[in-house]
N, C-alpha and C positions, 0 to 999 in steps of 0.2 A: 855803824850800828843803828844810829838814828834814822839814816836814809832807808835802811832795810825795814825798820818799823813803820816808817811812813808808807813805803810801798805795800807792806802787808795790810795796813789800814785801808789803803786805796783799793786793794783787791777785795777785801772784805766788804767795803762799801758798794763796790760794783756788783759783787755777788748778791748782796742784800737787795739791791735795786732790781736785779734780774729776777730773783725769786719773788719779790713783791709783785712785779709786773705779771709774772706767770700765775701767781695765786689770784691776783685781781681778775685776770682774764678767765681763769677757770671758774671762779666764783660767779662772775657775770654770765658766763655761758650756762652754768648750772641754773642760775636764777631765771634766765630766759627760757630754758627748757622746762622748768617748773611752771612758769607762767603760761607757756604754750600748752602744756599738758592740762593745766587747770582750765584754760579757755576751752579746750576741746571737750573736757568733761562737762563743763557748764553748758556748752552748746548742745551736747548730746542730751543732758538731763533736762534742758529747758524746752526740748521739743514737746514733751508732755509734762505739764505742770500741775497735774492733779485734776480733781473733779469737785463739783459742788452739788450737794444734795439739798434741795429746797422744797418748801411748801408755801402755797399761796394762802393769804389771809382774807382776800377780798371775797372769794366765792362763798365761804361759810357765813360771812356777814350778810351778803346779798340773800342767801337762803333764809336766814332768820328774818330779814326785813321784808322779803317779797315772796317767800315760799317757792323760790326757784333759784338754783345756784349750782356751782361746781366745787368739788373737793379735789384738789390736784396736787401732785408732787412732780418734781422735775429733777433730772440728772443731766448736768452740763459739764463737758470736758473743757480743759484749757490747753490749747495748742499754741505754744510759743507766745502766750499773752495776747494773741491777736485773733485767733479763731476759736469759737466756742460752739461746737456741735451740741445739740440738745435733744433730749427725749422728754416729753411731758405726758404723763399718764394721769387719768382722773376718773371720777365718777360723778355724773350730773343727775340731778333729780328736780322734778317740779310737781307740785300738788296744789293747784290754785284754780280759782274761778276767773274767767275773762269776761267782764261785763260787756265789752264791745262786741265780742263774738257770741255772747250768751251761751257759753259752754263751761263745763267743768273739765279741766284738763289734767292728766297725770302721765308722767313719763320718767323713766330712770334707766340709765345704762352707762357703761364705761365709754371712754373716748381716748384717743391718742393724737398727739401732735409730734412731728419730727421736723427738724430744721437746723439752722446754724446762724449764729450772731458773729459780728466782727467788731472788734474794739477799734474805734476811730481816733482815740487819743494818740498823740505822738509818743508819749512815754508808756510803753506797753506793760510796764511792771509797777505802775503806781497803785496806790491803795484804792483808787477810783477807776471805774470802767465806764465808758460811754459807748453803748452798743447799738448797732443797727443790724437787722436781720430779717429772716422770713421763716414761716412755718407752713407745713401742710397738715391739715386736720381731717380726721375721719371719725364718724360715729355711726353705729347701727343700733336702733332702739325701737322698743314697743311703746305705743302710747294709747291711752284711753280717752275718748271724747264722750261726754255726757251732756245732752242739751238741757238748758235751764228754762227755755221759754215753752214749757208744756203746760197743759191744763192741770189743775190741782188734782183731778181724779185720775190722771194718767201717770203711770210709773215710767220715768224716763229710761230709755234704753241706752246702755253704754256700748259703744263700738270700739273694738280693739283692732289696731292696725300696726304694721311694721314699716319702718322707714329707715333710709340711710341718707347721710348728708356728708358732702365733701366741701372743704373750704381752704382758702389760703389766708395767711396773716402777714402783714408788714409790721415789723417790730422796731420800737425805739425804746431803749431802756438805760437805766443808770444803776450801777452796782457799787457798793462801798464796803470796804473791810471795816468792821466796827471794832472788834476786839479778838485777837487770836484767830481762830478759824471761823468766827462768826461773821456772816455777811448779810446785808439787807439791801433791798433795791426795788425801784419801781420799773414796771414794764408797761408801755402803752401799745395797744394793738389796734390795727385797722383790719377788720375781718371782711373778706369778700367770699360770698357763697359761690361755689363752682357748679354744684349739681345737687339735686334733691329728688328722691324717688317720688313717683306719683301715688297719691293716696286719695281715697274718697273724701276724707276730711283733711284739711291742711294741718300739718304739725305746727304748733305754736311755740314750742320750746325744744331745742336740740341740745343734748349734753355736750359741753365743750365749746359750743358755738354761741348759744344764747337764743334770742328770738328768731326762730326758724323762718318766719314769714318775711323777715328783713333781708334784702339782697346784700346789704353791707351794714356794718355797724362798728362803733368804737368800743373798746373795753380797756380797763386798767387792772393790772395785777400788782400786788405788793408781796414780795417774797422774802422769807427768812431762810437762810441757807447755812450749811456747814461745809467748809472746804476740807476735803479729805485727800 
């Protein structure tokens, strides 16, 4: 009787081991399946990681300081944390006297820039981004030129003309997540004028570009954005 009990215990022990191995294998297979599915879902969802809507603060400050500047907003998509296609729309205006040119100059018009940045940091999902990129810019605007070096008894004549200007920009920027969806960052731009239409008077300021008589120039933007 004792021998039979021992055999029964042995059978139960063997059966328990077999069932344990089976359950362990099934659990491990299920966990691996869940991980694979989660990874696939993460890969799919991380292709598009949202957009950032931002506004520049430098342009309004420049307008207050020098009577010429740009007001602009930007919309930038996040593709896999690496590529950031962007559209920048704005409105530029100038109303100032240029002593060197001896004219009073006025211009205002919208402008657009399109392009893409690339995050060059190794960790693509850090709270900080280090960006390099390029933009293509375009504006078409009316401007008024009034001469200042006229005799006192002569009424200066204002000439109105239309102009278009195209340019490209090389971009180097830094973006940081400050809190929740709030982002802030600097963007340094090297602008190179590609073409400008011929006018009787040369345009002195172009919305979105800056000093239109400069073939190239540097500019900095400071953007506050919300990630959506």
